[in-house]
PDB file of N, H, CA, C and O in Angstrom:
ATOM      1  N   MET A   1      24.351   1.748  12.874  1.00  0.00           N
ATOM      2  CA  MET A   1      23.483   2.018  14.018  1.00  0.00           C
ATOM      3  C   MET A   1      22.682   0.568  14.485  1.00  0.00           C
ATOM      4  O   MET A   1      22.239  -0.109  13.557  1.00  0.00           O
ATOM      5  N   LYS A   2      22.504   0.130  15.708  1.00  0.00           N
ATOM      6  H   LYS A   2      22.864   0.680  16.462  1.00  0.00           H
ATOM      7  CA  LYS A   2      21.721  -0.960  15.866  1.00  0.00           C
ATOM      8  C   LYS A   2      20.326  -0.715  16.831  1.00  0.00           C
ATOM      9  O   LYS A   2      20.376   0.108  17.744  1.00  0.00           O
ATOM     10  N   PHE A   3      19.387  -1.302  16.624  1.00  0.00           N
ATOM     11  H   PHE A   3      19.346  -1.971  15.882  1.00  0.00           H
ATOM     12  CA  PHE A   3      18.510  -0.599  17.199  1.00  0.00           C
ATOM     13  C   PHE A   3      17.442  -1.695  17.354  1.00  0.00           C
ATOM     14  O   PHE A   3      17.378  -2.490  16.416  1.00  0.00           O
ATOM     15  N   SER A   4      16.483  -1.891  18.516  1.00  0.00           N
ATOM     16  H   SER A   4      16.535  -1.245  19.277  1.00  0.00           H
ATOM     17  CA  SER A   4      15.467  -3.009  18.233  1.00  0.00           C
ATOM     18  C   SER A   4      13.950  -2.407  17.926  1.00  0.00           C
ATOM     19  O   SER A   4      13.008  -3.177  17.741  1.00  0.00           O
ATOM     20  N   SER A   5      13.834  -1.319  17.897  1.00  0.00           N
ATOM     21  H   SER A   5      14.599  -0.694  18.047  1.00  0.00           H
ATOM     22  CA  SER A   5      12.322  -0.716  17.807  1.00  0.00           C
ATOM     23  C   SER A   5      12.716   0.798  17.078  1.00  0.00           C
ATOM     24  O   SER A   5      13.798   1.381  17.157  1.00  0.00           O
ATOM     25  N   CYS A   6      11.616   1.188  16.425  1.00  0.00           N
ATOM     26  H   CYS A   6      10.738   0.714  16.361  1.00  0.00           H
ATOM     27  CA  CYS A   6      11.754   2.128  15.769  1.00  0.00           C
ATOM     28  C   CYS A   6      11.866   3.627  16.723  1.00  0.00           C
ATOM     29  O   CYS A   6      12.504   4.638  16.427  1.00  0.00           O
ATOM     30  N   ALA A   7      11.072   3.395  17.868  1.00  0.00           N
ATOM     31  H   ALA A   7      10.554   2.575  18.108  1.00  0.00           H
ATOM     32  CA  ALA A   7      11.727   4.538  18.932  1.00  0.00           C
ATOM     33  C   ALA A   7      12.801   4.601  19.519  1.00  0.00           C
ATOM     34  O   ALA A   7      13.237   5.651  19.991  1.00  0.00           O
ATOM     35  N   VAL A   8      13.477   3.322  19.589  1.00  0.00           N
ATOM     36  H   VAL A   8      13.122   2.469  19.205  1.00  0.00           H
ATOM     37  CA  VAL A   8      15.044   3.221  19.999  1.00  0.00           C
ATOM     38  C   VAL A   8      15.787   3.678  19.240  1.00  0.00           C
ATOM     39  O   VAL A   8      16.683   4.447  19.588  1.00  0.00           O
ATOM     40  N   GLY A   9      15.528   3.207  17.696  1.00  0.00           N
ATOM     41  H   GLY A   9      14.800   2.582  17.413  1.00  0.00           H
ATOM     42  CA  GLY A   9      16.547   3.466  16.457  1.00  0.00           C
ATOM     43  C   GLY A   9      16.397   5.263  16.153  1.00  0.00           C
ATOM     44  O   GLY A   9      17.153   5.798  15.341  1.00  0.00           O
ATOM     45  N   ALA A  10      15.487   5.954  16.806  1.00  0.00           N
ATOM     46  H   ALA A  10      14.873   5.519  17.466  1.00  0.00           H
ATOM     47  CA  ALA A  10      15.581   7.305  16.427  1.00  0.00           C
ATOM     48  C   ALA A  10      16.345   8.079  16.763  1.00  0.00           C
ATOM     49  O   ALA A  10      15.854   9.059  17.322  1.00  0.00           O
ATOM     50  N   SER A  11      17.690   8.057  16.630  1.00  0.00           N
ATOM     51  H   SER A  11      18.090   7.260  16.176  1.00  0.00           H
ATOM     52  CA  SER A  11      18.676   9.134  16.771  1.00  0.00           C
ATOM     53  C   SER A  11      19.331   9.319  15.780  1.00  0.00           C
ATOM     54  O   SER A  11      20.188   8.605  15.259  1.00  0.00           O
ATOM     55  N   TRP A  12      18.766  10.710  15.377  1.00  0.00           N
ATOM     56  H   TRP A  12      18.069  11.290  15.800  1.00  0.00           H
ATOM     57  CA  TRP A  12      18.747  10.814  13.835  1.00  0.00           C
ATOM     58  C   TRP A  12      18.832  12.437  13.353  1.00  0.00           C
ATOM     59  O   TRP A  12      18.987  13.321  14.195  1.00  0.00           O
ATOM     60  N   LYS A  13      18.744  12.657  12.280  1.00  0.00           N
ATOM     61  H   LYS A  13      18.618  11.939  11.595  1.00  0.00           H
ATOM     62  CA  LYS A  13      18.406  14.224  11.785  1.00  0.00           C
ATOM     63  C   LYS A  13      17.091  14.078  11.533  1.00  0.00           C
ATOM     64  O   LYS A  13      16.522  12.992  11.428  1.00  0.00           O
ATOM     65  N   GLY A  14      16.504  15.326  11.414  1.00  0.00           N
ATOM     66  H   GLY A  14      16.967  16.208  11.500  1.00  0.00           H
ATOM     67  CA  GLY A  14      15.067  15.745  11.120  1.00  0.00           C
ATOM     68  C   GLY A  14      14.721  15.457  10.004  1.00  0.00           C
ATOM     69  O   GLY A  14      15.488  14.777   9.324  1.00  0.00           O
ATOM     70  N   LYS A  15      13.358  15.919   9.422  1.00  0.00           N
ATOM     71  H   LYS A  15      12.734  16.472   9.975  1.00  0.00           H
ATOM     72  CA  LYS A  15      12.780  15.584   8.385  1.00  0.00           C
ATOM     73  C   LYS A  15      13.483  16.789   7.436  1.00  0.00           C
ATOM     74  O   LYS A  15      13.599  16.492   6.248  1.00  0.00           O
ATOM     75  N   GLY A  16      13.963  18.120   7.846  1.00  0.00           N
ATOM     76  H   GLY A  16      13.869  18.362   8.812  1.00  0.00           H
ATOM     77  CA  GLY A  16      14.674  18.995   6.888  1.00  0.00           C
ATOM     78  C   GLY A  16      15.932  18.214   6.090  1.00  0.00           C
ATOM     79  O   GLY A  16      16.229  18.637   4.973  1.00  0.00           O
ATOM     80  N   TYR A  17      16.640  17.125   6.632  1.00  0.00           N
ATOM     81  H   TYR A  17      16.399  16.781   7.540  1.00  0.00           H
ATOM     82  CA  TYR A  17      17.777  16.656   6.339  1.00  0.00           C
ATOM     83  C   TYR A  17      17.458  15.818   4.901  1.00  0.00           C
ATOM     84  O   TYR A  17      16.410  15.193   4.742  1.00  0.00           O
ATOM     85  N   THR A  18      18.325  15.887   4.072  1.00  0.00           N
ATOM     86  H   THR A  18      19.177  16.396   4.201  1.00  0.00           H
ATOM     87  CA  THR A  18      18.407  15.420   3.028  1.00  0.00           C
ATOM     88  C   THR A  18      18.936  14.170   2.750  1.00  0.00           C
ATOM     89  O   THR A  18      20.112  14.267   2.399  1.00  0.00           O
ATOM     90  N   PRO A  19      18.505  12.992   2.772  1.00  0.00           N
ATOM     91  CA  PRO A  19      19.038  11.657   3.284  1.00  0.00           C
ATOM     92  C   PRO A  19      19.931  11.224   1.748  1.00  0.00           C
ATOM     93  O   PRO A  19      19.801  11.614   0.588  1.00  0.00           O
ATOM     94  N   SER A  20      20.944  10.153   2.468  1.00  0.00           N
ATOM     95  H   SER A  20      21.050   9.836   3.410  1.00  0.00           H
ATOM     96  CA  SER A  20      21.876   9.331   1.336  1.00  0.00           C
ATOM     97  C   SER A  20      21.292   7.971   1.523  1.00  0.00           C
ATOM     98  O   SER A  20      20.637   7.609   2.500  1.00  0.00           O
ATOM     99  N   ALA A  21      21.635   7.186   0.369  1.00  0.00           N
ATOM    100  H   ALA A  21      22.168   7.480  -0.425  1.00  0.00           H
ATOM    101  CA  ALA A  21      21.405   6.122   0.169  1.00  0.00           C
ATOM    102  C   ALA A  21      22.078   5.291   1.462  1.00  0.00           C
ATOM    103  O   ALA A  21      23.136   5.480   2.063  1.00  0.00           O
ATOM    104  N   GLY A  22      21.107   4.372   1.621  1.00  0.00           N
ATOM    105  H   GLY A  22      20.249   4.219   1.133  1.00  0.00           H
ATOM    106  CA  GLY A  22      21.777   3.511   2.993  1.00  0.00           C
ATOM    107  C   GLY A  22      20.959   4.248   4.234  1.00  0.00           C
ATOM    108  O   GLY A  22      20.628   3.395   5.057  1.00  0.00           O
ATOM    109  N   ASP A  23      20.587   5.426   4.563  1.00  0.00           N
ATOM    110  H   ASP A  23      20.856   6.118   3.894  1.00  0.00           H
ATOM    111  CA  ASP A  23      19.881   5.884   5.808  1.00  0.00           C
ATOM    112  C   ASP A  23      18.857   5.589   6.031  1.00  0.00           C
ATOM    113  O   ASP A  23      18.128   5.572   5.040  1.00  0.00           O
ATOM    114  N   PHE A  24      18.380   5.304   7.010  1.00  0.00           N
ATOM    115  H   PHE A  24      18.972   5.317   7.815  1.00  0.00           H
ATOM    116  CA  PHE A  24      16.955   4.806   7.683  1.00  0.00           C
ATOM    117  C   PHE A  24      15.908   5.818   7.549  1.00  0.00           C
ATOM    118  O   PHE A  24      16.261   6.951   7.875  1.00  0.00           O
ATOM    119  N   ILE A  25      15.064   5.721   7.267  1.00  0.00           N
ATOM    120  H   ILE A  25      14.776   4.801   7.002  1.00  0.00           H
ATOM    121  CA  ILE A  25      13.874   7.038   7.238  1.00  0.00           C
ATOM    122  C   ILE A  25      12.363   6.132   7.922  1.00  0.00           C
ATOM    123  O   ILE A  25      11.695   5.138   7.638  1.00  0.00           O
ATOM    124  N   PHE A  26      12.404   7.560   9.295  1.00  0.00           N
ATOM    125  H   PHE A  26      12.947   8.367   9.526  1.00  0.00           H
ATOM    126  CA  PHE A  26      11.523   7.145  10.291  1.00  0.00           C
ATOM    127  C   PHE A  26       9.664   7.639   9.840  1.00  0.00           C
ATOM    128  O   PHE A  26       9.296   8.666   9.269  1.00  0.00           O
ATOM    129  N   PHE A  27       8.954   6.670  10.268  1.00  0.00           N
ATOM    130  H   PHE A  27       9.253   5.836  10.731  1.00  0.00           H
ATOM    131  CA  PHE A  27       7.687   7.402  10.000  1.00  0.00           C
ATOM    132  C   PHE A  27       6.874   7.218  11.146  1.00  0.00           C
ATOM    133  O   PHE A  27       7.102   6.425  12.060  1.00  0.00           O
ATOM    134  N   ASP A  28       5.821   8.070  11.038  1.00  0.00           N
ATOM    135  H   ASP A  28       5.636   8.714  10.296  1.00  0.00           H
ATOM    136  CA  ASP A  28       4.860   8.470  12.163  1.00  0.00           C
ATOM    137  C   ASP A  28       3.219   8.338  11.260  1.00  0.00           C
ATOM    138  O   ASP A  28       2.418   9.226  10.970  1.00  0.00           O
ATOM    139  N   TRP A  29       3.180   6.837  11.002  1.00  0.00           N
ATOM    140  H   TRP A  29       3.831   6.115  11.238  1.00  0.00           H
ATOM    141  CA  TRP A  29       1.785   6.978  10.049  1.00  0.00           C
ATOM    142  C   TRP A  29       0.412   7.432  10.905  1.00  0.00           C
ATOM    143  O   TRP A  29      -0.554   7.599  10.159  1.00  0.00           O
ATOM    144  N   ASN A  30       0.218   7.599  11.935  1.00  0.00           N
ATOM    145  H   ASN A  30       1.002   7.464  12.541  1.00  0.00           H
ATOM    146  CA  ASN A  30      -0.824   7.937  13.013  1.00  0.00           C
ATOM    147  C   ASN A  30      -0.857   9.241  13.200  1.00  0.00           C
ATOM    148  O   ASN A  30      -1.853   9.710  13.751  1.00  0.00           O
ATOM    149  N   LYS A  31       0.169  10.071  12.804  1.00  0.00           N
ATOM    150  H   LYS A  31       0.979   9.690  12.357  1.00  0.00           H
ATOM    151  CA  LYS A  31       0.579  11.329  13.120  1.00  0.00           C
ATOM    152  C   LYS A  31       0.324  11.692  14.601  1.00  0.00           C
ATOM    153  O   LYS A  31      -0.279  12.675  15.031  1.00  0.00           O
ATOM    154  N   ASP A  32       1.027  10.492  15.422  1.00  0.00           N
ATOM    155  H   ASP A  32       1.517   9.693  15.072  1.00  0.00           H
ATOM    156  CA  ASP A  32       0.404  10.656  16.952  1.00  0.00           C
ATOM    157  C   ASP A  32       1.728  11.022  17.843  1.00  0.00           C
ATOM    158  O   ASP A  32       1.701  10.832  19.059  1.00  0.00           O
ATOM    159  N   GLY A  33       2.770  11.501  17.259  1.00  0.00           N
ATOM    160  H   GLY A  33       2.792  11.656  16.272  1.00  0.00           H
ATOM    161  CA  GLY A  33       3.963  11.430  18.121  1.00  0.00           C
ATOM    162  C   GLY A  33       4.813  10.410  17.995  1.00  0.00           C
ATOM    163  O   GLY A  33       6.000  10.628  18.236  1.00  0.00           O
ATOM    164  N   GLN A  34       4.461   9.323  17.663  1.00  0.00           N
ATOM    165  H   GLN A  34       3.496   9.146  17.467  1.00  0.00           H
ATOM    166  CA  GLN A  34       5.304   8.125  18.044  1.00  0.00           C
ATOM    167  C   GLN A  34       5.859   7.376  16.564  1.00  0.00           C
ATOM    168  O   GLN A  34       5.224   6.927  15.610  1.00  0.00           O
ATOM    169  N   VAL A  35       6.771   7.428  16.736  1.00  0.00           N
ATOM    170  H   VAL A  35       7.287   7.792  17.511  1.00  0.00           H
ATOM    171  CA  VAL A  35       7.818   6.505  15.310  1.00  0.00           C
ATOM    172  C   VAL A  35       7.166   5.183  15.311  1.00  0.00           C
ATOM    173  O   VAL A  35       7.394   4.473  16.290  1.00  0.00           O
ATOM    174  N   ASP A  36       6.417   4.743  14.409  1.00  0.00           N
ATOM    175  H   ASP A  36       6.232   5.321  13.614  1.00  0.00           H
ATOM    176  CA  ASP A  36       5.712   3.524  14.209  1.00  0.00           C
ATOM    177  C   ASP A  36       6.610   2.654  12.801  1.00  0.00           C
ATOM    178  O   ASP A  36       6.367   1.448  12.823  1.00  0.00           O
ATOM    179  N   HIS A  37       7.267   2.949  12.002  1.00  0.00           N
ATOM    180  H   HIS A  37       7.464   3.929  11.984  1.00  0.00           H
ATOM    181  CA  HIS A  37       7.684   2.478  10.925  1.00  0.00           C
ATOM    182  C   HIS A  37       8.981   2.887  10.324  1.00  0.00           C
ATOM    183  O   HIS A  37       9.251   4.080  10.181  1.00  0.00           O
ATOM    184  N   VAL A  38       9.685   2.061  10.015  1.00  0.00           N
ATOM    185  H   VAL A  38       9.465   1.092  10.132  1.00  0.00           H
ATOM    186  CA  VAL A  38      11.238   2.169   9.650  1.00  0.00           C
ATOM    187  C   VAL A  38      11.533   1.704   8.230  1.00  0.00           C
ATOM    188  O   VAL A  38      11.176   0.559   7.950  1.00  0.00           O
ATOM    189  N   GLY A  39      12.140   2.443   7.287  1.00  0.00           N
ATOM    190  H   GLY A  39      12.429   3.372   7.515  1.00  0.00           H
ATOM    191  CA  GLY A  39      12.588   2.009   5.985  1.00  0.00           C
ATOM    192  C   GLY A  39      14.026   2.255   5.758  1.00  0.00           C
ATOM    193  O   GLY A  39      14.739   2.774   6.617  1.00  0.00           O
ATOM    194  N   ILE A  40      14.504   1.832   4.452  1.00  0.00           N
ATOM    195  H   ILE A  40      13.925   1.410   3.754  1.00  0.00           H
ATOM    196  CA  ILE A  40      15.978   2.209   4.204  1.00  0.00           C
ATOM    197  C   ILE A  40      15.801   3.141   2.891  1.00  0.00           C
ATOM    198  O   ILE A  40      14.894   2.857   2.109  1.00  0.00           O
ATOM    199  N   VAL A  41      16.566   4.141   2.656  1.00  0.00           N
ATOM    200  H   VAL A  41      17.303   4.371   3.291  1.00  0.00           H
ATOM    201  CA  VAL A  41      16.459   5.042   1.822  1.00  0.00           C
ATOM    202  C   VAL A  41      17.322   4.303   0.750  1.00  0.00           C
ATOM    203  O   VAL A  41      18.363   3.701   1.014  1.00  0.00           O
ATOM    204  N   VAL A  42      16.718   4.430  -0.599  1.00  0.00           N
ATOM    205  H   VAL A  42      15.872   4.919  -0.813  1.00  0.00           H
ATOM    206  CA  VAL A  42      17.881   3.816  -1.931  1.00  0.00           C
ATOM    207  C   VAL A  42      18.047   4.969  -2.478  1.00  0.00           C
ATOM    208  O   VAL A  42      19.153   5.075  -3.007  1.00  0.00           O
ATOM    209  N   ASN A  43      17.172   6.167  -2.586  1.00  0.00           N
ATOM    210  H   ASN A  43      16.273   6.080  -2.156  1.00  0.00           H
ATOM    211  CA  ASN A  43      18.200   7.568  -3.314  1.00  0.00           C
ATOM    212  C   ASN A  43      17.006   8.424  -3.173  1.00  0.00           C
ATOM    213  O   ASN A  43      15.912   8.097  -2.715  1.00  0.00           O
ATOM    214  N   VAL A  44      17.518   9.997  -3.808  1.00  0.00           N
ATOM    215  H   VAL A  44      18.407  10.263  -4.180  1.00  0.00           H
ATOM    216  CA  VAL A  44      16.456  10.917  -3.717  1.00  0.00           C
ATOM    217  C   VAL A  44      16.637  11.558  -5.064  1.00  0.00           C
ATOM    218  O   VAL A  44      17.705  11.937  -5.545  1.00  0.00           O
ATOM    219  N   ALA A  45      15.169  11.642  -5.730  1.00  0.00           N
ATOM    220  H   ALA A  45      14.302  11.335  -5.340  1.00  0.00           H
ATOM    221  CA  ALA A  45      15.464  12.670  -6.918  1.00  0.00           C
ATOM    222  C   ALA A  45      14.254  13.164  -7.310  1.00  0.00           C
ATOM    223  O   ALA A  45      13.260  12.466  -7.111  1.00  0.00           O
ATOM    224  N   ASN A  46      14.154  14.146  -7.788  1.00  0.00           N
ATOM    225  H   ASN A  46      14.961  14.713  -7.950  1.00  0.00           H
ATOM    226  CA  ASN A  46      13.195  14.758  -8.132  1.00  0.00           C
ATOM    227  C   ASN A  46      12.303  15.378  -6.848  1.00  0.00           C
ATOM    228  O   ASN A  46      11.087  15.558  -6.910  1.00  0.00           O
ATOM    229  N   GLY A  47      13.052  15.641  -5.790  1.00  0.00           N
ATOM    230  H   GLY A  47      14.040  15.495  -5.740  1.00  0.00           H
ATOM    231  CA  GLY A  47      12.056  16.060  -4.740  1.00  0.00           C
ATOM    232  C   GLY A  47      11.227  14.808  -3.947  1.00  0.00           C
ATOM    233  O   GLY A  47      10.140  14.933  -3.384  1.00  0.00           O
ATOM    234  N   ARG A  48      11.994  13.625  -4.050  1.00  0.00           N
ATOM    235  H   ARG A  48      12.877  13.523  -4.508  1.00  0.00           H
ATOM    236  CA  ARG A  48      11.306  12.187  -3.593  1.00  0.00           C
ATOM    237  C   ARG A  48      12.461  11.576  -3.297  1.00  0.00           C
ATOM    238  O   ARG A  48      13.518  11.572  -3.928  1.00  0.00           O
ATOM    239  N   VAL A  49      12.039  10.820  -1.819  1.00  0.00           N
ATOM    240  H   VAL A  49      11.180  10.823  -1.307  1.00  0.00           H
ATOM    241  CA  VAL A  49      12.787  10.021  -1.394  1.00  0.00           C
ATOM    242  C   VAL A  49      12.318   8.628  -1.780  1.00  0.00           C
ATOM    243  O   VAL A  49      11.132   8.401  -1.541  1.00  0.00           O
ATOM    244  N   ASN A  50      13.056   7.622  -2.351  1.00  0.00           N
ATOM    245  H   ASN A  50      14.019   7.807  -2.545  1.00  0.00           H
ATOM    246  CA  ASN A  50      12.707   6.624  -2.610  1.00  0.00           C
ATOM    247  C   ASN A  50      13.448   5.471  -1.763  1.00  0.00           C
ATOM    248  O   ASN A  50      14.658   5.525  -1.543  1.00  0.00           O
ATOM    249  N   THR A  51      12.420   4.159  -1.189  1.00  0.00           N
ATOM    250  H   THR A  51      11.437   4.114  -1.368  1.00  0.00           H
ATOM    251  CA  THR A  51      12.647   3.695  -0.187  1.00  0.00           C
ATOM    252  C   THR A  51      12.467   2.243  -0.456  1.00  0.00           C
ATOM    253  O   THR A  51      11.722   1.890  -1.369  1.00  0.00           O
ATOM    254  N   ILE A  52      13.202   1.244   0.398  1.00  0.00           N
ATOM    255  H   ILE A  52      13.807   1.532   1.140  1.00  0.00           H
ATOM    256  CA  ILE A  52      12.772  -0.046   0.544  1.00  0.00           C
ATOM    257  C   ILE A  52      12.102  -0.147   1.617  1.00  0.00           C
ATOM    258  O   ILE A  52      12.556   0.526   2.542  1.00  0.00           O
ATOM    259  N   GLU A  53      10.972  -0.883   1.890  1.00  0.00           N
ATOM    260  H   GLU A  53      10.603  -1.431   1.138  1.00  0.00           H
ATOM    261  CA  GLU A  53      10.673  -1.064   3.286  1.00  0.00           C
ATOM    262  C   GLU A  53      10.018  -2.563   3.538  1.00  0.00           C
ATOM    263  O   GLU A  53       9.635  -3.183   2.546  1.00  0.00           O
ATOM    264  N   GLY A  54       9.919  -2.998   4.506  1.00  0.00           N
ATOM    265  H   GLY A  54      10.230  -2.494   5.312  1.00  0.00           H
ATOM    266  CA  GLY A  54       9.523  -4.644   4.869  1.00  0.00           C
ATOM    267  C   GLY A  54       8.097  -4.079   5.904  1.00  0.00           C
ATOM    268  O   GLY A  54       7.846  -3.019   6.479  1.00  0.00           O
ATOM    269  N   ASN A  55       7.432  -5.310   5.775  1.00  0.00           N
ATOM    270  H   ASN A  55       7.636  -6.171   5.308  1.00  0.00           H
ATOM    271  CA  ASN A  55       6.179  -5.161   6.412  1.00  0.00           C
ATOM    272  C   ASN A  55       5.344  -4.399   5.465  1.00  0.00           C
ATOM    273  O   ASN A  55       4.283  -4.356   6.088  1.00  0.00           O
ATOM    274  N   THR A  56       5.178  -3.881   4.552  1.00  0.00           N
ATOM    275  H   THR A  56       6.040  -3.916   4.046  1.00  0.00           H
ATOM    276  CA  THR A  56       4.306  -3.369   3.749  1.00  0.00           C
ATOM    277  C   THR A  56       3.397  -4.176   3.006  1.00  0.00           C
ATOM    278  O   THR A  56       3.734  -4.556   1.885  1.00  0.00           O
ATOM    279  N   SER A  57       2.201  -4.513   3.517  1.00  0.00           N
ATOM    280  H   SER A  57       1.927  -4.204   4.428  1.00  0.00           H
ATOM    281  CA  SER A  57       1.069  -5.134   3.051  1.00  0.00           C
ATOM    282  C   SER A  57       1.598  -6.852   3.173  1.00  0.00           C
ATOM    283  O   SER A  57       1.037  -7.749   2.545  1.00  0.00           O
ATOM    284  N   ASN A  58       2.611  -7.044   3.976  1.00  0.00           N
ATOM    285  H   ASN A  58       3.066  -6.315   4.486  1.00  0.00           H
ATOM    286  CA  ASN A  58       2.986  -8.537   4.358  1.00  0.00           C
ATOM    287  C   ASN A  58       4.205  -8.892   3.352  1.00  0.00           C
ATOM    288  O   ASN A  58       4.434 -10.048   2.994  1.00  0.00           O
ATOM    289  N   MET A  59       5.036  -7.662   2.897  1.00  0.00           N
ATOM    290  H   MET A  59       4.850  -6.723   3.188  1.00  0.00           H
ATOM    291  CA  MET A  59       5.911  -7.781   1.967  1.00  0.00           C
ATOM    292  C   MET A  59       7.048  -7.084   1.852  1.00  0.00           C
ATOM    293  O   MET A  59       6.848  -6.033   2.461  1.00  0.00           O
ATOM    294  N   VAL A  60       7.845  -7.085   1.526  1.00  0.00           N
ATOM    295  H   VAL A  60       8.008  -7.939   1.031  1.00  0.00           H
ATOM    296  CA  VAL A  60       8.954  -6.194   1.168  1.00  0.00           C
ATOM    297  C   VAL A  60       8.526  -5.411  -0.339  1.00  0.00           C
ATOM    298  O   VAL A  60       8.096  -5.931  -1.368  1.00  0.00           O
ATOM    299  N   ALA A  61       8.803  -4.046  -0.055  1.00  0.00           N
ATOM    300  H   ALA A  61       9.152  -3.624   0.781  1.00  0.00           H
ATOM    301  CA  ALA A  61       8.157  -3.122  -1.034  1.00  0.00           C
ATOM    302  C   ALA A  61       9.222  -1.924  -1.497  1.00  0.00           C
ATOM    303  O   ALA A  61       9.974  -1.368  -0.696  1.00  0.00           O
ATOM    304  N   ARG A  62       9.165  -1.638  -2.828  1.00  0.00           N
ATOM    305  H   ARG A  62       8.554  -2.089  -3.478  1.00  0.00           H
ATOM    306  CA  ARG A  62       9.853  -0.143  -2.882  1.00  0.00           C
ATOM    307  C   ARG A  62       8.661   0.848  -2.721  1.00  0.00           C
ATOM    308  O   ARG A  62       7.540   0.556  -3.138  1.00  0.00           O
ATOM    309  N   ARG A  63       8.982   2.212  -2.006  1.00  0.00           N
ATOM    310  H   ARG A  63       9.893   2.449  -1.667  1.00  0.00           H
ATOM    311  CA  ARG A  63       7.752   3.014  -1.841  1.00  0.00           C
ATOM    312  C   ARG A  63       8.604   4.584  -2.314  1.00  0.00           C
ATOM    313  O   ARG A  63       9.810   4.756  -2.490  1.00  0.00           O
ATOM    314  N   SER A  64       7.510   5.541  -2.424  1.00  0.00           N
ATOM    315  H   SER A  64       6.530   5.401  -2.281  1.00  0.00           H
ATOM    316  CA  SER A  64       8.438   7.082  -2.671  1.00  0.00           C
ATOM    317  C   SER A  64       7.546   7.815  -1.899  1.00  0.00           C
ATOM    318  O   SER A  64       6.357   7.561  -1.704  1.00  0.00           O
ATOM    319  N   TYR A  65       8.333   8.924  -1.391  1.00  0.00           N
ATOM    320  H   TYR A  65       9.299   9.130  -1.549  1.00  0.00           H
ATOM    321  CA  TYR A  65       7.443  10.008  -0.650  1.00  0.00           C
ATOM    322  C   TYR A  65       8.230  11.279  -0.928  1.00  0.00           C
ATOM    323  O   TYR A  65       9.443  11.288  -1.134  1.00  0.00           O
ATOM    324  N   GLN A  66       7.469  12.319  -0.919  1.00  0.00           N
ATOM    325  H   GLN A  66       6.483  12.311  -0.752  1.00  0.00           H
ATOM    326  CA  GLN A  66       7.863  13.768  -1.025  1.00  0.00           C
ATOM    327  C   GLN A  66       8.563  14.071   0.147  1.00  0.00           C
ATOM    328  O   GLN A  66       8.155  13.942   1.302  1.00  0.00           O
ATOM    329  N   LEU A  67       9.900  14.579  -0.325  1.00  0.00           N
ATOM    330  H   LEU A  67      10.231  14.683  -1.263  1.00  0.00           H
ATOM    331  CA  LEU A  67      10.804  15.131   0.865  1.00  0.00           C
ATOM    332  C   LEU A  67      10.351  16.071   1.871  1.00  0.00           C
ATOM    333  O   LEU A  67       9.773  17.103   1.529  1.00  0.00           O
ATOM    334  N   GLY A  68      10.522  15.850   2.825  1.00  0.00           N
ATOM    335  H   GLY A  68      10.991  15.012   3.103  1.00  0.00           H
ATOM    336  CA  GLY A  68       9.520  16.774   3.888  1.00  0.00           C
ATOM    337  C   GLY A  68       8.162  16.340   3.951  1.00  0.00           C
ATOM    338  O   GLY A  68       7.441  17.105   4.590  1.00  0.00           O
ATOM    339  N   GLY A  69       7.718  15.536   3.568  1.00  0.00           N
ATOM    340  H   GLY A  69       8.304  14.914   3.049  1.00  0.00           H
ATOM    341  CA  GLY A  69       6.265  14.548   3.911  1.00  0.00           C
ATOM    342  C   GLY A  69       5.699  14.510   5.233  1.00  0.00           C
ATOM    343  O   GLY A  69       6.414  14.002   6.097  1.00  0.00           O
ATOM    344  N   ILE A  70       4.699  14.889   5.538  1.00  0.00           N
ATOM    345  H   ILE A  70       4.117  15.302   4.836  1.00  0.00           H
ATOM    346  CA  ILE A  70       4.147  14.680   6.549  1.00  0.00           C
ATOM    347  C   ILE A  70       4.153  13.415   7.579  1.00  0.00           C
ATOM    348  O   ILE A  70       4.086  13.610   8.793  1.00  0.00           O
ATOM    349  N   VAL A  71       4.214  12.473   7.175  1.00  0.00           N
ATOM    350  H   VAL A  71       4.268  12.315   6.189  1.00  0.00           H
ATOM    351  CA  VAL A  71       4.483  11.262   7.794  1.00  0.00           C
ATOM    352  C   VAL A  71       6.013  10.926   8.021  1.00  0.00           C
ATOM    353  O   VAL A  71       6.371  10.203   8.951  1.00  0.00           O
ATOM    354  N   ILE A  72       6.572  11.284   7.448  1.00  0.00           N
ATOM    355  H   ILE A  72       6.281  11.871   6.692  1.00  0.00           H
ATOM    356  CA  ILE A  72       8.367  11.374   7.662  1.00  0.00           C
ATOM    357  C   ILE A  72       8.659  12.136   9.079  1.00  0.00           C
ATOM    358  O   ILE A  72       8.334  13.315   9.220  1.00  0.00           O
ATOM    359  N   VAL A  73       9.205  11.492   9.976  1.00  0.00           N
ATOM    360  H   VAL A  73       9.469  10.535   9.862  1.00  0.00           H
ATOM    361  CA  VAL A  73       9.673  12.202  10.971  1.00  0.00           C
ATOM    362  C   VAL A  73      11.248  12.697  11.053  1.00  0.00           C
ATOM    363  O   VAL A  73      11.744  13.652  11.652  1.00  0.00           O
ATOM    364  N   GLY A  74      11.753  11.828  10.344  1.00  0.00           N
ATOM    365  H   GLY A  74      11.351  11.052   9.858  1.00  0.00           H
ATOM    366  CA  GLY A  74      13.312  11.937  10.088  1.00  0.00           C
ATOM    367  C   GLY A  74      14.047  10.680   9.843  1.00  0.00           C
ATOM    368  O   GLY A  74      13.455   9.604   9.761  1.00  0.00           O
ATOM    369  N   TYR A  75      15.510  10.813   9.708  1.00  0.00           N
ATOM    370  H   TYR A  75      15.991  11.687   9.774  1.00  0.00           H
ATOM    371  CA  TYR A  75      16.225  10.019   9.298  1.00  0.00           C
ATOM    372  C   TYR A  75      17.459   9.749  10.038  1.00  0.00           C
ATOM    373  O   TYR A  75      18.123  10.607  10.618  1.00  0.00           O
ATOM    374  N   GLY A  76      17.769   8.258   9.967  1.00  0.00           N
ATOM    375  H   GLY A  76      17.229   7.561   9.495  1.00  0.00           H
ATOM    376  CA  GLY A  76      18.964   7.889  10.901  1.00  0.00           C
ATOM    377  C   GLY A  76      19.792   7.494   9.904  1.00  0.00           C
ATOM    378  O   GLY A  76      19.251   7.055   8.889  1.00  0.00           O
ATOM    379  N   TYR A  77      21.393   7.562   9.967  1.00  0.00           N
ATOM    380  H   TYR A  77      21.832   7.919  10.791  1.00  0.00           H
ATOM    381  CA  TYR A  77      22.312   7.237   9.550  1.00  0.00           C
ATOM    382  C   TYR A  77      23.249   6.566  10.399  1.00  0.00           C
ATOM    383  O   TYR A  77      23.232   6.401  11.619  1.00  0.00           O
ATOM    384  N   ILE A  78      24.304   6.108   9.278  1.00  0.00           N
ATOM    385  H   ILE A  78      24.318   6.241   8.288  1.00  0.00           H
ATOM    386  CA  ILE A  78      25.457   5.342  10.081  1.00  0.00           C
ATOM    387  C   ILE A  78      26.628   5.974  10.085  1.00  0.00           C
ATOM    388  O   ILE A  78      27.593   5.483  10.671  1.00  0.00           O
TER     389      ILE A  78
END
């Protein structure tokens, strides 16, 4: 999958999908209907999706979210 912005890259599965390692995860931080951040899924464990994301406090960071969390819009996959 190639894309140049979150909105363009959002051809995906909805938030009810259980992602696999390497899938993209799309977020809507402002809850305004606009996709505004993307990360890469590392794994899913214990009801949480673990990610690696750039542009997180000006660095690359590991993050973790509850599956189906309100800021998760959906997942892209290759």
